[in-house]
Wavefront OBJ file of the C-alpha trace (Angstrom):
o trace
v 30.561 34.793 -42.576
v 27.452 34.173 -40.466
v 27.761 33.004 -36.874
v 24.089 32.071 -36.317
v 23.352 29.254 -33.888
v 19.924 28.341 -35.156
v 18.081 29.163 -31.912
v 15.358 31.730 -31.229
v 16.299 34.594 -28.876
v 14.107 34.980 -25.787
v 11.034 37.154 -26.343
v 10.367 40.290 -24.382
v 9.015 39.631 -20.927
v 10.549 36.136 -20.786
v 13.016 35.408 -17.981
v 16.666 36.070 -18.634
v 19.374 33.472 -19.165
v 18.123 31.190 -16.417
v 15.336 28.749 -15.686
v 13.419 27.417 -18.694
v 15.079 29.906 -21.112
v 18.546 28.772 -20.098
v 17.492 25.168 -20.583
v 16.248 25.908 -24.102
v 19.483 27.746 -24.881
v 21.562 24.794 -23.720
v 19.654 22.531 -26.103
v 20.787 24.756 -28.988
v 24.392 24.467 -27.843
v 24.576 20.676 -28.206
v 27.213 19.222 -30.484
v 25.649 16.829 -33.056
v 28.562 14.399 -32.533
v 28.972 14.070 -28.748
v 25.433 15.316 -27.981
v 26.831 17.446 -25.190
v 27.286 21.173 -24.806
v 30.036 22.384 -27.119
v 33.464 22.213 -25.620
v 35.928 24.954 -26.617
v 37.314 25.544 -29.075
v 34.196 25.485 -31.295
v 34.706 25.509 -35.070
v 32.216 26.563 -37.691
v 31.972 24.643 -40.966
v 31.421 26.218 -44.378
v 27.810 25.025 -44.167
v 27.418 27.206 -41.038
v 27.068 24.250 -38.673
v 29.183 24.110 -35.518
v 31.271 21.308 -34.039
v 33.622 20.829 -31.159
v 37.126 20.891 -32.630
v 37.803 17.541 -30.964
v 34.658 16.021 -32.513
v 35.560 17.508 -35.909
v 39.040 16.018 -35.611
v 37.561 12.616 -34.706
v 35.382 12.702 -37.817
v 38.321 13.844 -39.921
v 40.573 11.077 -38.578
v 37.872 8.461 -39.139
v 37.231 9.646 -42.711
v 40.937 9.957 -43.528
v 42.873 7.186 -41.796
v 46.670 7.429 -42.087
v 46.940 4.170 -44.080
v 44.372 5.236 -46.734
v 46.160 5.731 -50.090
v 45.798 9.058 -51.842
v 44.668 8.435 -55.382
v 44.276 11.961 -56.761
v 46.370 15.085 -56.736
v 43.418 17.163 -55.519
v 43.303 15.152 -52.353
v 47.029 15.460 -51.873
v 46.847 19.236 -52.234
v 44.314 19.452 -49.429
v 44.387 18.383 -45.830
v 41.497 15.955 -46.374
v 37.745 16.040 -46.396
v 34.745 14.822 -44.450
v 31.000 15.363 -44.454
v 29.077 17.548 -42.046
v 27.119 15.255 -39.660
v 24.140 17.622 -39.747
v 23.601 18.306 -43.456
v 26.056 15.851 -45.098
v 27.749 18.769 -46.895
v 31.294 17.842 -47.884
v 33.899 19.873 -46.043
v 37.279 20.195 -47.764
v 40.161 21.102 -45.443
v 43.420 22.737 -46.270
v 46.779 21.505 -45.202
v 46.095 22.652 -41.612
v 43.257 20.177 -41.286
v 40.588 20.951 -38.691
v 42.920 23.550 -37.189
v 42.350 25.592 -40.306
v 38.613 25.895 -39.571
v 37.477 29.206 -38.129
v 36.524 29.307 -34.469
v 32.998 30.458 -33.550
v 33.781 32.931 -30.794
v 30.137 33.920 -30.391
v 29.170 30.356 -29.485
v 32.127 30.095 -27.144
v 31.080 33.322 -25.362
v 27.500 32.057 -25.016
v 28.859 28.772 -23.584
v 30.803 30.760 -20.974
v 27.629 32.635 -20.022
v 25.636 29.394 -19.686
v 28.273 27.809 -17.505
v 28.311 30.840 -15.224
v 24.553 30.630 -14.936
v 24.831 26.910 -14.254
v 27.277 27.535 -11.399
v 24.598 29.653 -9.683
v 21.971 26.852 -9.829
v 20.712 25.204 -6.610
v 22.813 22.470 -5.031
v 20.401 19.674 -6.011
v 20.596 20.662 -9.683
v 24.404 20.689 -9.455
v 24.393 17.264 -7.857
v 22.181 15.962 -10.636
v 24.473 17.409 -13.247
v 27.492 15.953 -11.440
v 25.853 12.542 -11.450
v 25.255 12.827 -15.177
v 28.901 13.704 -15.668
v 29.917 10.653 -13.659
v 27.757 8.530 -15.953
v 29.445 10.102 -18.929
v 32.890 8.979 -17.751
v 32.090 5.408 -18.796
v 34.184 4.618 -21.876
v 33.023 2.849 -25.026
v 34.241 -0.707 -25.564
v 34.644 -0.214 -29.340
v 36.303 3.190 -29.100
v 38.299 3.081 -25.900
v 39.071 6.802 -25.900
v 35.432 7.808 -26.398
v 33.039 8.376 -23.555
v 29.559 6.844 -23.621
v 27.488 9.951 -24.071
v 24.473 9.001 -26.207
v 21.736 6.393 -26.052
v 20.715 4.269 -29.018
v 16.930 4.207 -29.086
v 16.848 1.464 -31.715
v 19.132 -0.952 -29.836
v 18.121 0.232 -26.364
v 21.676 0.633 -25.139
v 24.139 3.460 -24.365
v 26.953 4.092 -26.823
v 29.410 6.769 -27.968
v 29.325 9.389 -30.704
v 31.815 7.551 -32.911
v 29.586 4.471 -32.918
v 26.794 6.706 -34.205
v 28.893 8.346 -36.928
v 31.005 5.424 -38.145
v 30.155 2.373 -36.021
v 27.347 -0.094 -35.517
v 24.738 2.544 -34.651
v 25.123 4.861 -37.640
v 21.678 3.885 -38.969
v 20.009 4.022 -35.543
v 18.051 6.739 -33.799
v 19.889 8.197 -30.821
v 19.155 10.618 -28.027
v 21.261 12.429 -25.426
v 22.196 10.181 -22.555
v 20.949 12.669 -19.989
v 17.442 12.889 -21.481
v 17.075 9.104 -21.618
v 18.516 8.919 -18.116
v 15.973 11.407 -16.832
v 13.104 9.685 -18.638
v 13.979 6.182 -17.478
v 14.724 7.451 -13.999
v 11.244 8.956 -13.994
v 9.803 5.673 -15.245
v 11.695 3.808 -12.526
v 10.431 6.275 -9.946
v 6.884 5.731 -11.202
v 7.449 1.975 -11.079
v 8.704 2.251 -7.510
v 5.643 4.310 -6.615
v 3.416 1.657 -8.204
v 5.214 -1.108 -6.308
v 4.970 0.823 -3.057
v 1.268 1.397 -3.697
v 0.786 -2.291 -4.482
v 2.723 -3.244 -1.363
v 0.550 -0.921 0.702
v -2.584 -2.472 -0.767
v -1.226 -5.986 -0.187
v -0.286 -5.086 3.388
v -3.754 -3.663 3.918
v -5.261 -6.844 2.466
v -3.053 -8.971 4.725
v -4.136 -6.901 7.735
v -7.766 -7.368 6.751
v -7.248 -11.135 6.368
v -5.483 -11.326 9.726
v -8.417 -9.489 11.285
v -10.751 -11.932 9.534
v -8.721 -14.826 11.014
v -9.136 -13.354 14.485
v -12.848 -12.883 13.848
v -13.162 -16.478 12.607
v -11.425 -17.752 15.743
v -13.680 -15.654 17.959
v -16.821 -16.705 16.073
v -15.754 -20.372 16.201
v -15.186 -20.158 19.951
v -18.535 -18.444 20.444
v -20.396 -21.006 18.315
v -18.702 -23.913 20.110
v -19.864 -22.469 23.409
v -23.376 -22.017 22.030
v -23.419 -25.593 20.736
v -22.216 -27.005 24.060
v -24.837 -24.930 25.860
v -27.603 -26.214 23.591
v -26.570 -29.817 24.148
v -26.361 -29.137 27.869
v -29.910 -27.778 27.686
v -30.976 -30.885 25.800
v -29.300 -33.137 28.381
v -30.978 -31.149 31.160
v -34.349 -31.641 29.481
v -33.719 -35.372 29.190
v -32.587 -35.558 32.806
v -35.672 -33.655 33.935
v -37.960 -35.884 31.909
v -36.156 -38.997 33.190
v -36.696 -37.894 36.772
v -40.378 -37.282 36.040
v -40.902 -40.722 34.496
v -38.850 -42.502 37.189
v -40.870 -40.665 39.834
v -44.109 -41.678 38.145
v -43.058 -45.363 38.165
v -42.075 -45.084 41.815
v -45.441 -43.515 42.636
v -47.323 -46.290 40.845
v -45.222 -48.875 42.630
v -45.921 -47.343 46.027
v -49.650 -47.151 45.342
v -49.796 -50.799 44.265
v -47.767 -51.938 47.251
v -49.908 -49.901 49.620
v -53.087 -51.397 48.233
v -51.808 -54.994 48.281
v -50.429 -54.566 51.764
v -53.764 -53.166 52.947
v -55.466 -56.279 51.577
v -52.897 -58.480 53.301
v -53.614 -56.700 56.554
v -57.371 -57.133 56.151
v -57.035 -60.810 55.288
v -54.671 -61.276 58.207
v -57.261 -59.859 60.602
v -59.962 -62.140 59.188
v -57.563 -65.097 59.380
v -56.867 -64.390 63.031
v -60.596 -64.016 63.789
v -61.302 -67.284 61.955
v -58.603 -69.145 63.893
v -60.024 -67.827 67.167
v -63.523 -68.890 66.089
v -62.276 -72.376 65.198
v -60.741 -72.697 68.621
v -64.023 -71.568 70.257
v -66.031 -73.993 68.167
v -63.760 -76.911 69.125
v -64.207 -76.054 72.767
v -67.991 -76.014 72.286
v -67.831 -79.442 70.672
v -66.328 -80.769 73.849
v -69.331 -79.587 75.984
v -71.208 -82.613 77.352
v -74.220 -80.840 78.705
v -76.761 -80.471 75.957
v -78.499 -77.441 77.365
v -75.246 -75.554 77.773
v -74.115 -76.632 74.302
v -77.344 -75.446 72.729
v -77.091 -72.097 74.481
v -73.580 -71.343 73.050
v -73.695 -73.024 69.673
v -76.172 -70.551 68.173
v -73.787 -67.630 68.658
v -70.887 -69.648 67.303
v -72.825 -70.606 64.177
v -73.688 -66.945 63.532
v -70.014 -65.976 63.793
v -69.072 -68.833 61.419
v -71.628 -67.566 58.891
v -70.264 -64.002 59.160
v -66.692 -65.269 58.766
v -67.635 -67.237 55.654
v -69.149 -64.131 54.139
v -65.978 -62.120 54.989
v -63.811 -64.698 53.233
v -65.292 -63.469 49.917
v -63.449 -60.107 50.176
v -62.072 -58.118 47.174
v -59.351 -59.927 45.290
v -56.528 -58.490 43.059
v -57.113 -58.300 39.331
v -55.168 -60.638 37.140
v -51.806 -59.103 36.212
v -52.120 -56.466 38.909
v -48.442 -56.997 39.613
v -47.414 -56.353 35.985
v -45.651 -52.993 35.386
v -44.400 -53.649 31.872
v -46.565 -50.874 30.505
v -44.174 -48.354 31.996
v -41.794 -48.456 28.991
v -40.894 -45.683 26.546
v -40.277 -45.847 22.804
v -37.120 -43.856 22.100
v -36.418 -45.094 18.572
v -37.846 -41.996 16.887
v -36.250 -39.722 19.461
v -32.914 -41.491 19.062
v -33.113 -41.077 15.283
v -33.953 -37.415 15.716
v -31.070 -36.892 18.136
v -28.720 -38.760 15.814
v -29.727 -36.450 12.948
v -29.253 -33.198 14.815
v -27.587 -30.755 12.398
v -27.015 -27.060 11.968
v -30.010 -24.993 10.974
v -30.211 -22.909 7.818
v -32.192 -20.064 6.340
v -35.096 -18.639 8.335
v -34.577 -21.203 11.091
v -31.127 -19.738 11.748
v -32.628 -16.256 11.928
v -35.146 -17.469 14.506
v -32.373 -19.177 16.433
v -30.255 -16.013 16.439
v -33.255 -14.013 17.656
v -33.784 -16.543 20.415
v -30.139 -16.324 21.468
v -30.396 -12.530 21.477
v -33.167 -12.775 24.089
v -36.196 -12.210 21.903
v -39.494 -13.693 23.144
v -40.645 -16.990 21.771
v -44.334 -17.358 20.847
v -46.390 -18.762 23.736
v -47.492 -22.408 23.501
v -51.211 -23.154 23.250
v -53.050 -23.782 26.501
v -52.365 -27.261 27.870
v -49.683 -28.018 25.305
v -46.239 -29.019 26.422
v -43.401 -26.699 25.369
v -41.331 -27.948 22.456
v -37.934 -28.854 23.859
v -36.704 -30.522 20.682
v -33.571 -29.306 18.947
v -34.082 -28.018 15.476
v -32.405 -30.158 12.868
l 1 2 3 4 5 6 7 8 9 10 11 12 13 14 15 16 17 18 19 20 21 22 23 24 25 26 27 28 29 30 31 32 33 34 35 36 37 38 39 40 41 42 43 44 45 46 47 48 49 50 51 52 53 54 55 56 57 58 59 60 61 62 63 64 65 66 67 68 69 70 71 72 73 74 75 76 77 78 79 80 81 82 83 84 85 86 87 88 89 90 91 92 93 94 95 96 97 98 99 100 101 102 103 104 105 106 107 108 109 110 111 112 113 114 115 116 117 118 119 120 121 122 123 124 125 126 127 128 129 130 131 132 133 134 135 136 137 138 139 140 141 142 143 144 145 146 147 148 149 150 151 152 153 154 155 156 157 158 159 160 161 162 163 164 165 166 167 168 169 170 171 172 173 174 175 176 177 178 179 180 181 182 183 184 185 186 187 188 189 190 191 192 193 194 195 196 197 198 199 200 201 202 203 204 205 206 207 208 209 210 211 212 213 214 215 216 217 218 219 220 221 222 223 224 225 226 227 228 229 230 231 232 233 234 235 236 237 238 239 240 241 242 243 244 245 246 247 248 249 250 251 252 253 254 255 256 257 258 259 260 261 262 263 264 265 266 267 268 269 270 271 272 273 274 275 276 277 278 279 280 281 282 283 284 285 286 287 288 289 290 291 292 293 294 295 296 297 298 299 300 301 302 303 304 305 306 307 308 309 310 311 312 313 314 315 316 317 318 319 320 321 322 323 324 325 326 327 328 329 330 331 332 333 334 335 336 337 338 339 340 341 342 343 344 345 346 347 348 349 350 351 352 353 354 355 356 357 358 359 360 361 362 363 364 365 366 367 368 369 370 371 372 373 374 375
């Protein structure tokens, strides 16, 4: 009777029963029912496939329940029958049942070797294996004595070997629980790495936005200061121009008053001289002596003639007192000031250059500098 396991022996130069070779060997020592490494005793079927005796007994019990009636003498003369889960070959047992199947001592010896090698693995590998064993202690709800040891790929749920052989998952594709566990754990680890990466990017974006907020606040404060300064400059220009115009009106007023007052003074002098001459002439009129009268009257008449000529002195022009021409038209300026707005385009570039201290082009000779605010 052959005791082949169906696995390839390690080639020359490959590592011994450890590392990757040991892992490949363990895959060949997996029971097709429980999908775990064979547990002793291991029995070999007539079709040369191997099973754990416990798994073989479970199949036998499921295929031959105690309440099933025996309809033929051939069945009565045997211990029962079941089909191999690997090749579906019918296995007929004698009266000893699965205990009459021959043990595969070679497989059991190889299992002992693998377990010794496993005991010498690093601590992290042992911990991982222990965790897998803890997972495998979960019992099936349908078969309370069966551990959940396989994963149904079709239904996407863990189950037990009996559910695969006789239960709801017999038509489904299954895989060892440990392989699915490792794969999904890797997927979860990748998902966590993706989430962590996304969180890092989001945190970086938040930091950038917070920095932008600080920059916006700083820029807003700076621009408010610039705007207040520009309006202060505009107010200063208006104040300066107001002082100039008020001073000009005051100067014109003083000049007019000085001129009029000088005329008043001149006329006052002539008035006083005329009054004195009138008094002298009245005294001459009272002279009774003709010779004396004639001697003084000639001089008086000459003074009267000179006084009459002086009475035709310069007079003020009509409306000389009027100062209504000293008025300004601020309608256009008021409209311009009311429409002051932020600049745009090339004007902003010029404004930024001006704020940075760049020279402005010189005004033409005799032209007043443009103090207007760009709008």
